[in-house]
C-alpha positions as a Markdown table, in Angstrom:
| # | Residue | x | y | z |
|---|---|---|---|---|
| 1 | Gly | 26.2 | -21.6 | 45.0 |
| 2 | Ala | 24.9 | -24.4 | 42.9 |
| 3 | Arg | 21.4 | -23.8 | 44.3 |
| 4 | Ala | 21.6 | -20.1 | 43.4 |
| 5 | Gly | 22.9 | -21.0 | 39.9 |
| 6 | Gly | 20.0 | -23.4 | 39.5 |
| 7 | Ala | 17.5 | -20.8 | 40.6 |
| 8 | Ala | 19.0 | -18.2 | 38.2 |
| 9 | Gly | 18.8 | -20.8 | 35.4 |
| 10 | Ala | 15.1 | -21.5 | 36.2 |
| 11 | Arg | 14.5 | -17.7 | 36.2 |
| 12 | Ala | 16.2 | -17.4 | 32.8 |
| 13 | Arg | 14.1 | -20.2 | 31.4 |
| 14 | Gly | 11.0 | -18.5 | 32.8 |
| 15 | Ala | 12.0 | -15.2 | 31.2 |
| 16 | Val | 12.4 | -17.0 | 27.8 |
| 17 | Thr | 9.0 | -18.6 | 28.2 |
| 18 | Glu | 7.5 | -15.2 | 29.0 |
| 19 | Gln | 9.1 | -13.8 | 25.9 |
| 20 | Gln | 7.8 | -16.8 | 23.9 |
| 21 | Gln | 4.4 | -16.2 | 25.3 |
| 22 | Arg | 4.4 | -12.6 | 24.2 |
| 23 | Gln | 5.6 | -13.6 | 20.8 |
| 24 | Arg | 2.9 | -16.3 | 20.6 |
| 25 | Gln | 0.3 | -13.7 | 21.5 |
| 26 | Gly | 1.4 | -11.5 | 18.6 |
| 27 | Leu | 1.4 | -14.3 | 16.0 |
| 28 | Pro | -2.3 | -14.3 | 15.1 |
| 29 | Gly | -2.2 | -10.5 | 14.6 |
| 30 | Ser | 0.9 | -10.7 | 12.4 |
| 31 | Phe | -0.7 | -13.5 | 10.3 |
| 32 | His | -3.8 | -11.4 | 10.0 |
| 33 | Arg | -1.9 | -8.3 | 8.7 |
| 34 | Cys | 0.2 | -10.3 | 6.2 |
| 35 | Phe | -2.7 | -12.5 | 5.0 |
| 36 | Ser | -5.2 | -9.6 | 4.6 |
| 37 | Ala | -2.6 | -7.7 | 2.4 |
| 38 | Met | -1.8 | -10.9 | 0.4 |
| 39 | Cys | 1.9 | -10.7 | 1.4 |
| 40 | Arg | 4.4 | -13.2 | 0.0 |
| 41 | Leu | 4.6 | -16.3 | 2.2 |
| 42 | Glu | 8.2 | -15.5 | 3.2 |
| 43 | Met | 6.9 | -12.4 | 4.9 |
| 44 | Phe | 4.9 | -14.5 | 7.4 |
| 45 | Pro | 6.4 | -15.5 | 10.8 |
| 46 | Met | 6.3 | -19.2 | 9.8 |
| 47 | Ala | 9.5 | -20.1 | 11.6 |
| 48 | Glu | 8.1 | -18.8 | 14.9 |
| 49 | Leu | 4.9 | -20.7 | 14.4 |
| 50 | Gln | 6.7 | -23.9 | 13.7 |
| 51 | Glu | 8.9 | -23.5 | 16.7 |
| 52 | Trp | 5.8 | -22.9 | 18.9 |
| 53 | Leu | 4.0 | -26.0 | 17.5 |
| 54 | Gln | 7.1 | -28.1 | 18.0 |
| 55 | Asn | 7.6 | -27.0 | 21.6 |
| 56 | Asn | 4.0 | -27.0 | 22.7 |
| 57 | Gly | 2.2 | -29.7 | 20.8 |
| 58 | Asp | -1.3 | -28.1 | 21.0 |
| 59 | Ser | -3.2 | -26.7 | 18.0 |
| 60 | Thr | -5.0 | -23.8 | 19.6 |
| 61 | Leu | -2.5 | -21.3 | 18.1 |
| 62 | Leu | -3.3 | -22.7 | 14.6 |
| 63 | Gln | -7.0 | -22.4 | 15.3 |
| 64 | Glu | -6.5 | -18.7 | 16.3 |
| 65 | Ile | -4.5 | -18.1 | 13.1 |
| 66 | Leu | -7.2 | -19.7 | 11.0 |
| 67 | Gln | -9.8 | -17.4 | 12.7 |
| 68 | Gln | -7.6 | -14.4 | 11.9 |
| 69 | Thr | -7.0 | -15.4 | 8.2 |
| 70 | Val | -9.2 | -17.6 | 6.0 |
| 71 | Leu | -12.0 | -17.8 | 8.6 |
| 72 | His | -12.0 | -14.1 | 9.4 |
| 73 | Pro | -15.1 | -12.1 | 8.3 |
| 74 | Leu | -12.8 | -9.8 | 6.3 |
| 75 | Cys | -11.7 | -12.8 | 4.2 |
| 76 | Asn | -15.3 | -13.6 | 3.6 |
| 77 | Lys | -16.2 | -10.1 | 2.5 |
| 78 | Tyr | -13.0 | -9.1 | 0.7 |
| 79 | Pro | -11.1 | -12.4 | -0.1 |
| 80 | Pro | -7.5 | -12.7 | -1.3 |
| 81 | Ser | -7.2 | -14.7 | -4.6 |
| 82 | Val | -8.2 | -18.4 | -4.5 |
| 83 | Lys | -4.6 | -19.4 | -5.6 |
| 84 | Tyr | -3.2 | -17.3 | -2.7 |
| 85 | Arg | -5.5 | -18.9 | -0.1 |
| 86 | Arg | -4.6 | -22.3 | -1.4 |
| 87 | Arg | -0.9 | -21.7 | -1.1 |
| 88 | Phe | -1.3 | -20.2 | 2.3 |
| 89 | Leu | -3.3 | -23.2 | 3.7 |
| 90 | Ser | -0.9 | -25.7 | 2.1 |
| 91 | Glu | 2.0 | -24.0 | 3.8 |
| 92 | Leu | 0.2 | -24.0 | 7.2 |
| 93 | Ile | -0.5 | -27.7 | 6.8 |
| 94 | Lys | 3.1 | -28.4 | 5.9 |
| 95 | Lys | 4.3 | -26.6 | 9.0 |
| 96 | His | 1.8 | -28.4 | 11.1 |
| 97 | Glu | 2.7 | -31.8 | 9.8 |
| 98 | Leu | 6.4 | -31.3 | 10.6 |
| 99 | Thr | 5.5 | -31.1 | 14.3 |
| 100 | Ser | 4.0 | -33.6 | 16.7 |
| 101 | Ser | 1.0 | -31.5 | 17.5 |
| 102 | Glu | -2.4 | -33.2 | 17.2 |
| 103 | Pro | -4.1 | -33.1 | 13.7 |
| 104 | Leu | -6.5 | -30.2 | 13.1 |
| 105 | Asp | -9.6 | -31.0 | 11.0 |
| 106 | Gln | -10.4 | -27.3 | 10.5 |
| 107 | Leu | -7.2 | -26.9 | 8.4 |
| 108 | Tyr | -8.1 | -29.6 | 6.0 |
| 109 | Asp | -11.8 | -28.5 | 5.9 |
| 110 | Ala | -10.6 | -25.0 | 4.9 |
| 111 | Leu | -8.3 | -26.3 | 2.3 |
| 112 | Gly | -11.0 | -28.5 | 0.9 |
| 113 | Glu | -13.3 | -25.5 | 0.6 |
| 114 | Val | -10.6 | -23.4 | -1.2 |
| 115 | Leu | -9.8 | -26.3 | -3.6 |
| 116 | Asn | -13.4 | -26.3 | -4.7 |
| 117 | Ala | -13.6 | -22.5 | -5.1 |
| 118 | Glu | -13.4 | -20.9 | -8.6 |
| 119 | Glu | -10.9 | -18.2 | -9.2 |
| 120 | Ser | -12.4 | -14.8 | -9.8 |
| 121 | Glu | -10.8 | -12.0 | -11.9 |
| 122 | Thr | -10.3 | -9.8 | -8.9 |
| 123 | Cys | -8.9 | -10.2 | -5.5 |
| 124 | His | -8.7 | -8.0 | -2.4 |
| 125 | Lys | -6.0 | -6.6 | -0.3 |
| 126 | Asn | -6.8 | -5.1 | 3.1 |
| 127 | Tyr | -4.3 | -2.8 | 4.9 |
| 128 | Leu | -4.9 | -2.2 | 8.6 |
| 129 | Leu | -4.4 | 1.5 | 9.7 |
| 130 | Pro | -3.3 | 2.4 | 13.2 |
| 131 | Ser | -7.0 | 3.7 | 13.7 |
| 132 | Lys | -8.0 | 0.0 | 13.2 |
| 133 | Glu | -9.7 | 1.1 | 10.0 |
| 134 | Tyr | -8.8 | -0.8 | 6.8 |
| 135 | Val | -7.8 | 0.5 | 3.3 |
| 136 | Thr | -9.4 | -2.1 | 1.1 |
| 137 | Leu | -8.2 | -2.5 | -2.5 |
| 138 | Thr | -9.6 | -4.6 | -5.3 |
| 139 | Glu | -6.8 | -5.7 | -7.6 |
| 140 | Asn | -6.8 | -7.6 | -10.9 |
| 141 | Val | -5.6 | -11.2 | -10.4 |
| 142 | Ala | -3.9 | -11.3 | -13.8 |
| 143 | Ile | -1.8 | -8.4 | -12.6 |
| 144 | Ile | 0.1 | -7.0 | -15.5 |
| 145 | Ser | -1.8 | -8.9 | -18.2 |
| 146 | Gly | -3.6 | -5.7 | -19.4 |
| 147 | Gly | -0.3 | -4.2 | -20.3 |
| 148 | Thr | -0.2 | -1.8 | -17.3 |
| 149 | Thr | 1.7 | -1.9 | -14.0 |
| 150 | Gly | -1.0 | 0.2 | -12.4 |
| 151 | Leu | -3.2 | -2.6 | -11.1 |
| 152 | Val | -1.0 | -3.7 | -8.3 |
| 153 | Thr | 0.3 | -2.1 | -5.1 |
| 154 | Trp | 4.1 | -1.5 | -5.1 |
| 155 | Glu | 6.3 | -1.4 | -2.0 |
| 156 | Ala | 7.2 | 2.3 | -2.4 |
| 157 | Ala | 3.5 | 3.1 | -2.0 |
| 158 | Leu | 3.4 | 1.4 | 1.4 |
| 159 | Tyr | 6.7 | 3.1 | 2.4 |
| 160 | Phe | 5.4 | 6.6 | 1.4 |
| 161 | Ala | 2.0 | 6.0 | 3.2 |
| 162 | Glu | 3.9 | 5.3 | 6.4 |
| 163 | Trp | 5.9 | 8.5 | 5.9 |
| 164 | Ala | 2.8 | 10.5 | 5.2 |
| 165 | Met | 1.1 | 9.3 | 8.4 |
| 166 | Glu | 4.2 | 10.5 | 10.4 |
| 167 | Asn | 4.1 | 13.9 | 8.6 |
| 168 | Pro | 0.4 | 14.7 | 8.3 |
| 169 | Glu | 1.1 | 18.5 | 8.4 |
| 170 | Val | 2.5 | 18.2 | 4.8 |
| 171 | Phe | -1.0 | 17.4 | 3.5 |
| 172 | His | -3.3 | 19.0 | 6.1 |
| 173 | Gly | -5.6 | 21.5 | 4.5 |
| 174 | Arg | -3.7 | 21.3 | 1.2 |
| 175 | Thr | -4.7 | 20.6 | -2.4 |
| 176 | Val | -2.8 | 17.4 | -3.3 |
| 177 | Leu | -2.3 | 15.9 | -6.8 |
| 178 | Glu | -1.0 | 12.4 | -7.2 |
| 179 | Leu | 0.6 | 11.2 | -10.4 |
| 180 | Gly | 0.2 | 7.6 | -11.5 |
| 181 | Ser | -2.2 | 6.7 | -8.7 |
| 182 | Gly | -2.7 | 3.1 | -9.8 |
| 183 | Ile | -5.4 | 1.4 | -7.7 |
| 184 | Gly | -5.2 | 4.2 | -5.1 |
| 185 | Phe | -3.5 | 2.9 | -2.0 |
| 186 | Thr | -1.3 | 6.0 | -1.2 |
| 187 | Gly | -4.1 | 8.5 | -1.8 |
| 188 | Ile | -6.8 | 6.6 | 0.1 |
| 189 | Thr | -4.4 | 6.3 | 3.1 |
| 190 | Ile | -3.5 | 10.0 | 2.9 |
| 191 | Cys | -7.3 | 11.0 | 2.6 |
| 192 | Lys | -8.1 | 8.8 | 5.6 |
| 193 | Thr | -5.2 | 9.9 | 7.9 |
| 194 | Cys | -3.8 | 13.4 | 6.9 |
| 195 | Ser | -6.9 | 15.6 | 6.3 |
| 196 | Pro | -6.1 | 17.2 | 2.9 |
| 197 | Lys | -8.6 | 19.8 | 1.6 |
| 198 | Arg | -8.7 | 18.3 | -1.8 |
| 199 | Tyr | -7.1 | 15.2 | -3.3 |
| 200 | Met | -6.8 | 14.6 | -7.0 |
| 201 | Phe | -5.9 | 11.0 | -8.0 |
| 202 | Ser | -4.7 | 10.7 | -11.6 |
| 203 | Asp | -3.7 | 8.0 | -14.0 |
| 204 | Cys | -3.6 | 7.7 | -17.8 |
| 205 | His | -4.8 | 4.2 | -18.3 |
| 206 | Pro | -8.6 | 3.8 | -18.6 |
| 207 | Gly | -8.7 | 0.3 | -17.1 |
| 208 | Val | -6.7 | 1.5 | -14.1 |
| 209 | Leu | -8.9 | 4.6 | -13.7 |
| 210 | Gln | -12.0 | 2.5 | -13.6 |
| 211 | Gln | -10.6 | 0.3 | -10.8 |
| 212 | Leu | -9.2 | 3.3 | -9.0 |
| 213 | Arg | -12.6 | 5.0 | -8.9 |
| 214 | Lys | -14.3 | 1.8 | -7.5 |
| 215 | Asn | -11.6 | 1.6 | -4.8 |
| 216 | Ile | -12.0 | 5.3 | -3.8 |
| 217 | Leu | -15.8 | 4.8 | -3.4 |
| 218 | Ser | -15.5 | 1.5 | -1.6 |
| 219 | Asn | -13.3 | 3.1 | 1.0 |
| 220 | Gly | -16.0 | 5.6 | 1.9 |
| 221 | Leu | -14.7 | 8.6 | 0.0 |
| 222 | Leu | -16.9 | 10.7 | -2.2 |
| 223 | Leu | -15.9 | 11.5 | -5.7 |
| 224 | Asp | -16.6 | 15.0 | -7.1 |
| 225 | Ser | -18.3 | 14.2 | -10.5 |
| 226 | Cys | -18.5 | 17.6 | -12.1 |
| 227 | Ala | -15.8 | 20.0 | -10.8 |
| 228 | Trp | -12.9 | 18.1 | -12.6 |
| 229 | Ser | -14.1 | 17.6 | -16.1 |
| 230 | Leu | -11.4 | 20.1 | -17.4 |
| 231 | Leu | -9.2 | 17.2 | -18.6 |
| 232 | Gly | -11.7 | 16.0 | -21.1 |
| 233 | Pro | -14.4 | 13.3 | -20.9 |
| 234 | Glu | -11.9 | 10.8 | -19.5 |
| 235 | Ala | -11.8 | 12.7 | -16.2 |
| 236 | Asp | -15.5 | 12.5 | -15.6 |
| 237 | Val | -16.7 | 10.1 | -13.0 |
| 238 | Glu | -19.5 | 7.7 | -14.0 |
| 239 | Gly | -22.3 | 8.8 | -11.6 |
| 240 | Ser | -21.4 | 10.0 | -8.2 |
| 241 | Val | -22.2 | 7.3 | -5.7 |
| 242 | Glu | -22.4 | 8.4 | -2.1 |
| 243 | Pro | -21.3 | 5.6 | 0.1 |
| 244 | Ala | -22.3 | 5.6 | 3.8 |
| 245 | Gly | -19.9 | 7.4 | 6.1 |
| 246 | Gly | -18.5 | 9.6 | 3.2 |
| 247 | Arg | -16.3 | 12.5 | 4.3 |
| 248 | Thr | -16.4 | 16.1 | 3.5 |
| 249 | Leu | -13.2 | 16.1 | 1.4 |
| 250 | Asn | -13.1 | 17.0 | -2.2 |
| 251 | Val | -11.8 | 13.9 | -4.1 |
| 252 | Ala | -11.4 | 13.6 | -7.9 |
| 253 | Ala | -10.0 | 10.9 | -10.2 |
| 254 | Leu | -8.5 | 12.3 | -13.3 |
| 255 | Gly | -7.4 | 10.9 | -16.6 |
| 256 | Leu | -4.0 | 12.6 | -17.0 |
| 257 | Asp | -1.8 | 11.8 | -19.9 |
| 258 | Trp | 1.7 | 13.2 | -19.2 |
| 259 | Glu | 2.5 | 13.6 | -22.9 |
| 260 | Glu | -0.7 | 15.5 | -23.8 |
| 261 | Val | -1.6 | 17.6 | -20.7 |
| 262 | Ser | -1.1 | 21.3 | -21.3 |
| 263 | Arg | 0.3 | 24.0 | -19.1 |
| 264 | Glu | -3.1 | 25.6 | -18.8 |
| 265 | Gln | -4.8 | 22.4 | -17.6 |
| 266 | Ile | -2.0 | 21.8 | -15.0 |
| 267 | Ala | -2.3 | 25.4 | -13.8 |
| 268 | Gln | -6.1 | 25.0 | -13.3 |
| 269 | Leu | -5.4 | 22.1 | -10.9 |
| 270 | Gln | -3.7 | 24.5 | -8.4 |
| 271 | Ala | -1.9 | 21.7 | -6.6 |
| 272 | Asp | 0.1 | 22.7 | -3.5 |
| 273 | Val | 1.6 | 19.3 | -3.0 |
| 274 | Ile | 2.3 | 16.7 | -5.7 |
| 275 | Val | 3.0 | 13.1 | -4.8 |
| 276 | Ala | 4.0 | 10.0 | -6.7 |
| 277 | Thr | 5.3 | 6.5 | -5.9 |
| 278 | Asp | 7.2 | 4.1 | -8.2 |
| 279 | Ile | 6.9 | 6.1 | -11.4 |
| 280 | Val | 10.6 | 6.2 | -12.2 |
| 281 | Tyr | 11.0 | 2.7 | -13.6 |
| 282 | Asp | 11.7 | 3.2 | -17.3 |
| 283 | Pro | 14.1 | 5.6 | -19.1 |
| 284 | Glu | 11.4 | 6.3 | -21.7 |
| 285 | Val | 9.0 | 7.5 | -19.0 |
| 286 | Val | 11.7 | 9.7 | -17.4 |
| 287 | Phe | 11.7 | 12.4 | -20.1 |
| 288 | Cys | 8.0 | 12.6 | -20.3 |
| 289 | Leu | 7.8 | 12.8 | -16.5 |
| 290 | Ile | 10.3 | 15.7 | -16.4 |
| 291 | Ser | 8.2 | 17.8 | -18.8 |
| 292 | Val | 5.2 | 17.3 | -16.5 |
| 293 | Leu | 7.2 | 18.2 | -13.5 |
| 294 | Glu | 8.4 | 21.4 | -15.2 |
| 295 | Lys | 4.7 | 22.3 | -15.8 |
| 296 | Leu | 3.7 | 21.5 | -12.2 |
| 297 | Leu | 6.6 | 22.9 | -10.2 |
| 298 | Ile | 7.8 | 25.8 | -12.5 |
| 299 | His | 5.2 | 27.1 | -14.9 |
| 300 | Ala | 2.1 | 26.5 | -12.8 |
| 301 | Ser | 3.4 | 28.8 | -10.0 |
| 302 | Glu | 4.5 | 31.7 | -12.2 |
| 303 | Gly | 2.8 | 34.9 | -11.1 |
| 304 | Thr | 0.7 | 33.1 | -8.5 |
| 305 | Gly | 3.0 | 33.4 | -5.4 |
| 306 | Arg | 2.4 | 29.6 | -4.9 |
| 307 | His | 5.4 | 27.3 | -4.4 |
| 308 | Pro | 4.3 | 23.8 | -5.0 |
| 309 | Val | 6.5 | 20.9 | -3.7 |
| 310 | Met | 6.6 | 17.3 | -4.8 |
| 311 | Tyr | 7.4 | 14.0 | -3.0 |
| 312 | Val | 8.5 | 11.0 | -5.0 |
| 313 | Ala | 9.1 | 7.6 | -3.5 |
| 314 | Ser | 10.9 | 5.1 | -5.7 |
| 315 | Thr | 11.9 | 1.5 | -5.4 |
| 316 | Ile | 15.4 | 1.6 | -6.9 |
| 317 | Arg | 15.3 | -1.4 | -9.2 |
| 318 | Asn | 17.5 | 0.1 | -11.8 |
| 319 | Pro | 20.1 | 2.6 | -10.5 |
| 320 | Glu | 20.9 | 3.9 | -14.0 |
| 321 | Thr | 17.3 | 4.9 | -14.6 |
| 322 | Tyr | 17.1 | 6.5 | -11.2 |
| 323 | His | 20.4 | 8.4 | -11.8 |
| 324 | Leu | 19.0 | 9.6 | -15.2 |
| 325 | Phe | 16.0 | 11.0 | -13.4 |
| 326 | Lys | 18.1 | 13.0 | -11.0 |
| 327 | Thr | 20.4 | 14.3 | -13.8 |
| 328 | Glu | 17.4 | 15.4 | -15.8 |
| 329 | Leu | 15.9 | 17.2 | -12.7 |
| 330 | Asp | 19.2 | 19.1 | -12.4 |
| 331 | Lys | 19.1 | 20.2 | -16.0 |
| 332 | Val | 15.7 | 21.9 | -15.5 |
| 333 | Ala | 16.7 | 23.5 | -12.2 |
| 334 | Ile | 14.4 | 21.3 | -10.0 |
| 335 | Lys | 16.1 | 20.8 | -6.7 |
| 336 | His | 15.9 | 17.4 | -5.0 |
| 337 | Gln | 16.7 | 16.3 | -1.5 |
| 338 | Val | 16.5 | 12.9 | 0.1 |
| 339 | Ile | 14.0 | 12.7 | 3.0 |
| 340 | Lys | 14.6 | 10.4 | 6.0 |
| 341 | Ser | 12.7 | 7.1 | 6.0 |
| 342 | Pro | 9.6 | 6.6 | 8.1 |
| 343 | Thr | 10.3 | 5.0 | 11.5 |
| 344 | Thr | 6.9 | 3.5 | 12.5 |
| 345 | Lys | 6.3 | 0.1 | 10.9 |
| 346 | Val | 2.6 | 0.0 | 10.0 |
| 347 | Phe | 2.3 | -2.1 | 6.8 |
| 348 | Pro | 3.8 | -5.5 | 6.0 |
| 349 | Tyr | 6.5 | -5.2 | 3.2 |
| 350 | Asn | 10.1 | -6.2 | 2.7 |
| 351 | Arg | 12.1 | -3.7 | 4.7 |
| 352 | Ser | 15.4 | -4.6 | 2.9 |
| 353 | Thr | 14.0 | -3.2 | -0.5 |
| 354 | Lys | 15.9 | -0.1 | -1.4 |
| 355 | Ile | 13.4 | 2.7 | -1.5 |
| 356 | Glu | 14.2 | 6.4 | -1.6 |
| 357 | Leu | 12.0 | 9.4 | -0.9 |
| 358 | Leu | 12.8 | 12.7 | -2.6 |
| 359 | Arg | 11.4 | 16.2 | -2.0 |
| 360 | Leu | 11.4 | 18.3 | -5.2 |
| 361 | His | 10.9 | 22.0 | -5.6 |
| 362 | His | 11.9 | 24.8 | -8.1 |
| 363 | Glu | 14.3 | 27.4 | -6.9 |
| 364 | Lys | 14.6 | 30.5 | -9.1 |
């Protein structure tokens, strides 16, 4: 009996080691996804790394993690901010020094290099798609310094992109308009994965639009430079660059001011599907947004036989503001229903954040 128990114990320990081995194999990839997207350090599997280093004492795992992060070709081409790389390497060194594993010169060399680097005004975030293709975004390091929240990727955009990839039929062959596109993550992901016929990015802030257009082009999408000048000079694209590997998809980046856009202009866009993420964050914005939604969902379809729908994903930071949004929708007879969350985890973000996706449509 004792021998049988001992054998079972050994088998159990073996099983744990097998599980640890699997976990260890997944660590460099997890670090790569988090680092490439400039995730907060608490999003990294640091505890698992530390446990492995403590139990195994060799530094090959750390070398692999370095190869997948600061030494990866992607980091060379589209680097995260200098400050971010510095903090990341300092954290790795701290974890390494808490264990008895042998010192690793590469770690200190990498930190030395980053300590001597000069911070640039922009940094890059790279999001890995299931197709192994990346969505690469250039962001402004001094994020909200320009007085706009548009130059950063918010969690609701990642959540909504995951939902879109699970429901590509919503966008396939459709004309899609995005409100408040920011630097373009949601739209670029939908363009790369859901085959819309036409995708119209929009934002009202000139600085955001400029960065948005650069991001669209650097992700291999072509911008239509003449078809969308109806919203005034702001909507024109400066020169239509045709990057290698461009797709036959009609893409536009429009300057769209919610307060000033007319019914006629909205009607000309002929959007079947409207999308937006994290635009319900300020009571002042809500009333302005409702008037645009009336134009998009009610007036634009009058006499056309079209029935546009809208999807809005929101991080609920302020429940009162969010409740106000829903109340105002009810007042103008725009129906809203909550849509189930995506189930496939593709992008790294905090899953405990409260995010809700609504489907909006007008019912006569």
